[in-house]
C-alpha positions as CSV (number, residue, x, y, z in Angstrom):
1,M,41.8,-24.2,-61.2
2,E,40.8,-27.6,-59.5
3,V,37.6,-27.9,-61.6
4,E,39.4,-27.5,-64.6
5,E,41.5,-30.2,-63.9
6,R,39.0,-32.8,-62.8
7,K,37.3,-31.9,-66.3
8,S,40.8,-32.5,-68.8
9,M,41.1,-36.0,-66.2
10,S,37.6,-36.5,-67.4
11,E,38.4,-35.7,-71.5
12,L,41.9,-37.9,-71.1
13,D,39.8,-40.8,-69.7
14,K,37.2,-40.7,-72.5
15,I,40.7,-40.5,-75.4
16,Y,41.8,-43.5,-73.3
17,Q,39.0,-45.5,-73.3
18,I,38.5,-44.6,-77.4
19,F,42.1,-45.5,-78.0
20,S,41.2,-49.0,-76.0
21,D,38.7,-50.1,-78.0
22,F,40.6,-49.0,-80.9
23,M,43.5,-51.8,-80.1
24,T,40.3,-54.2,-79.1
25,R,39.6,-53.9,-82.5
26,I,43.2,-54.3,-83.9
27,T,43.3,-57.4,-81.8
28,K,40.1,-58.8,-83.3
29,F,41.5,-57.8,-87.1
30,E,45.0,-59.9,-86.4
31,E,42.9,-62.8,-85.3
32,L,40.7,-62.6,-88.6
33,L,44.1,-62.6,-89.9
34,D,45.5,-65.9,-88.7
35,V,42.5,-67.1,-89.5
36,G,42.5,-65.9,-93.3
37,C,46.1,-67.1,-93.8
38,R,45.2,-70.9,-92.4
39,L,42.2,-70.7,-95.1
40,L,44.9,-69.3,-97.5
41,V,46.9,-72.5,-96.9
42,G,44.0,-74.7,-97.0
43,F,43.3,-73.3,-100.4
44,Q,46.9,-73.9,-101.4
45,Q,47.1,-77.3,-100.1
46,A,44.1,-78.3,-101.6
47,L,44.9,-76.7,-105.3
48,V,48.4,-78.5,-105.4
49,F,46.6,-81.7,-104.5
50,L,44.0,-81.7,-107.2
51,R,47.0,-80.8,-109.5
52,K,49.4,-83.1,-108.4
53,P,50.8,-84.9,-111.8
54,S,49.3,-88.6,-113.2
55,I,52.1,-91.3,-112.5
56,A,54.9,-91.3,-115.1
57,K,54.2,-93.9,-117.0
58,S,56.3,-93.5,-119.8
59,S,59.2,-94.5,-117.0
60,N,60.4,-98.4,-117.6
61,L,60.3,-99.2,-114.3
62,V,56.4,-97.8,-113.7
63,E,55.7,-99.3,-116.5
64,S,56.8,-103.1,-115.4
65,I,55.1,-102.5,-111.7
66,I,51.4,-101.7,-113.7
67,K,51.8,-104.8,-115.6
68,A,53.4,-107.1,-113.0
69,N,50.2,-105.9,-110.8
70,A,47.8,-105.3,-113.6
71,T,44.6,-105.5,-111.3
72,R,41.4,-104.0,-112.3
73,R,42.1,-101.8,-109.2
74,V,45.3,-100.7,-110.4
75,S,44.2,-100.1,-113.3
76,S,41.1,-98.2,-112.7
77,Y,43.6,-96.0,-110.3
78,V,46.0,-95.2,-113.3
79,E,43.1,-94.2,-115.2
80,A,42.3,-91.7,-112.4
81,G,45.6,-90.1,-112.6
82,C,47.0,-91.8,-109.6
83,V,44.6,-89.9,-107.8
84,N,42.0,-91.4,-105.1
85,T,38.2,-90.6,-105.6
86,H,37.8,-89.9,-102.0
87,N,40.3,-87.6,-101.7
88,R,39.8,-85.6,-104.9
89,V,36.4,-85.0,-103.7
90,Q,37.4,-84.6,-99.9
91,N,40.0,-81.4,-101.4
92,M,37.4,-79.9,-104.2
93,N,35.3,-79.5,-100.9
94,K,38.6,-78.0,-99.2
95,L,38.7,-75.8,-102.1
96,H,35.4,-74.4,-102.1
97,T,35.2,-74.3,-97.9
98,C,38.4,-72.4,-98.1
99,Q,37.2,-70.2,-100.8
100,V,33.8,-69.2,-99.1
101,G,35.6,-68.7,-95.8
102,L,37.7,-66.2,-97.2
103,L,35.2,-64.0,-98.8
104,K,33.8,-64.2,-95.3
105,H,36.9,-63.3,-93.6
106,L,37.1,-60.3,-95.8
107,K,33.6,-59.0,-95.0
108,E,34.7,-59.7,-91.3
109,A,38.2,-57.8,-91.7
110,K,36.4,-54.7,-93.6
111,D,34.1,-54.5,-91.0
112,T,36.8,-54.1,-88.5
113,V,38.3,-51.8,-90.7
114,N,35.6,-49.1,-90.6
115,E,35.1,-49.6,-86.9
116,L,38.7,-48.7,-86.6
117,E,37.9,-45.4,-89.1
118,A,35.0,-44.2,-86.9
119,L,36.9,-44.8,-84.0
120,V,40.0,-42.1,-85.7
121,E,36.9,-40.2,-86.3
122,D,35.6,-40.4,-82.8
123,I,39.1,-39.2,-81.1
124,T,39.9,-36.6,-83.6
125,V,36.4,-34.8,-82.2
126,E,37.2,-35.6,-78.9
127,L,41.0,-33.8,-79.7
128,S,39.4,-31.1,-81.4
129,A,36.6,-30.0,-78.1
130,E,39.9,-30.5,-76.1
131,N,41.8,-28.0,-78.0
132,L,39.1,-25.5,-77.7
133,A,38.8,-26.1,-73.8
134,H,42.1,-25.5,-73.9
135,L,42.0,-22.1,-75.9
136,Q,39.1,-21.4,-73.7
137,L,40.8,-21.5,-70.8
138,E,43.9,-19.6,-72.1
139,D,41.6,-16.5,-72.7
140,T,40.7,-16.4,-68.8
141,T,44.2,-16.4,-67.4
142,H,44.4,-12.5,-66.9
143,L,41.7,-12.4,-65.1
144,P,41.4,-12.0,-61.4
145,G,42.0,-15.5,-59.4
146,T,43.2,-17.4,-62.6
147,T,46.9,-19.1,-62.5
148,S,49.4,-17.3,-64.5
149,D,50.6,-18.5,-68.1
150,E,53.3,-20.2,-66.9
151,E,51.4,-22.4,-64.2
152,L,48.6,-23.2,-66.9
153,I,51.4,-24.9,-69.1
154,L,52.8,-26.9,-66.8
155,S,49.8,-28.1,-65.7
156,S,48.4,-29.0,-68.8
157,E,51.3,-29.8,-71.3
158,P,51.7,-33.5,-70.3
159,R,48.1,-34.2,-70.6
160,K,48.3,-32.6,-73.8
161,V,51.2,-34.6,-75.2
162,E,49.9,-37.7,-74.0
163,I,46.3,-37.2,-75.6
164,T,48.2,-36.3,-78.8
165,D,50.3,-39.7,-78.6
166,Y,47.4,-41.6,-78.8
167,A,45.1,-39.8,-81.4
168,T,48.7,-40.2,-83.6
169,M,49.3,-43.3,-83.1
170,M,46.0,-44.3,-83.8
171,A,46.1,-42.6,-87.2
172,V,49.3,-44.2,-88.0
173,I,47.5,-47.6,-87.1
174,Y,44.6,-47.4,-89.3
175,S,46.4,-46.2,-91.6
176,M,48.8,-49.4,-92.2
177,V,45.7,-51.6,-91.2
178,K,43.7,-50.6,-94.1
179,Q,46.5,-51.1,-96.4
180,D,47.0,-54.3,-95.0
181,Y,43.2,-55.0,-95.5
182,F,43.6,-53.8,-99.0
183,M,46.7,-56.5,-99.8
184,Q,44.7,-59.3,-98.4
185,E,41.2,-57.9,-100.6
186,K,43.5,-58.3,-103.8
187,I,44.9,-61.4,-102.8
188,V,41.9,-63.1,-102.3
189,S,40.4,-61.4,-105.6
190,A,43.6,-63.3,-107.5
191,L,42.9,-66.7,-106.5
192,N,41.3,-69.3,-108.9
193,L,42.1,-72.3,-110.2
194,N,44.8,-71.3,-112.8
195,S,46.9,-69.6,-110.2
196,S,50.4,-70.9,-110.7
197,F,51.9,-72.8,-107.2
198,E,54.5,-69.7,-107.3
199,E,51.7,-67.4,-107.3
200,L,50.1,-69.2,-104.3
201,E,53.5,-69.1,-102.3
202,S,54.0,-65.6,-103.1
203,Y,50.4,-65.0,-101.9
204,S,50.9,-66.7,-98.6
205,L,54.2,-65.2,-97.7
206,M,53.1,-61.2,-98.3
207,W,49.9,-62.4,-96.2
208,S,51.9,-63.6,-93.4
209,L,55.1,-60.9,-93.8
210,R,52.5,-58.1,-93.6
211,P,54.8,-55.9,-95.3
212,Y,52.4,-52.8,-94.7
213,I,52.7,-53.2,-90.5
214,D,55.5,-51.6,-88.5
215,D,56.2,-53.9,-85.5
216,E,57.6,-51.0,-83.6
217,V,55.0,-48.7,-84.1
218,M,52.7,-51.7,-82.7
219,H,54.8,-52.3,-79.7
220,Q,54.5,-48.3,-78.7
221,A,50.5,-48.7,-79.0
222,W,50.6,-51.6,-76.6
223,R,52.8,-49.9,-74.2
224,L,50.3,-47.0,-74.1
225,I,47.7,-49.4,-72.9
226,H,48.1,-49.7,-68.8
């Protein structure tokens, strides 16, 4: 019985390690999420600047100010849409940098999601092996020198529930994160120079809110780390 208990604890250690690795990658995904959010906001800010409406020359007040300061510098500024050329170039570069950054973010996020999927598969295999070992142990309970059914249940049931908790938690979180990634992918794919301000605001809001992620489930998962 003591040998079987040590064996079960060894299996539990394996499963706990898989779960810990899983949560480490969840942390990585959330860090990537924050970087992606900043890039999305940067894209929005650059596009807003580039689309900033030119000065309203139809206004009598504005027209009188321009006429009163009809220097070459003011005239060039007005002709350029009242946007500093240097600032325009900076924001064009920022727009490009954010687009490239978001594409890189998607690749890294997808790699992390794939790693999470692999870990879910790993714990499923370990759990199946544990179930098999448990069934084999039950088959020998009536042989001389073995424990009774009641003693077996009392000794193994707490570990069984804990192992199941790890596996179930990983499966639920993986499903949420996968949906979160797909949402990010759709947002990045939808970005273009014609995206409206309202669309950009909605994209940023949805990215930050993470509607597919249940915070309570995440808190429960972190409580399993000890």
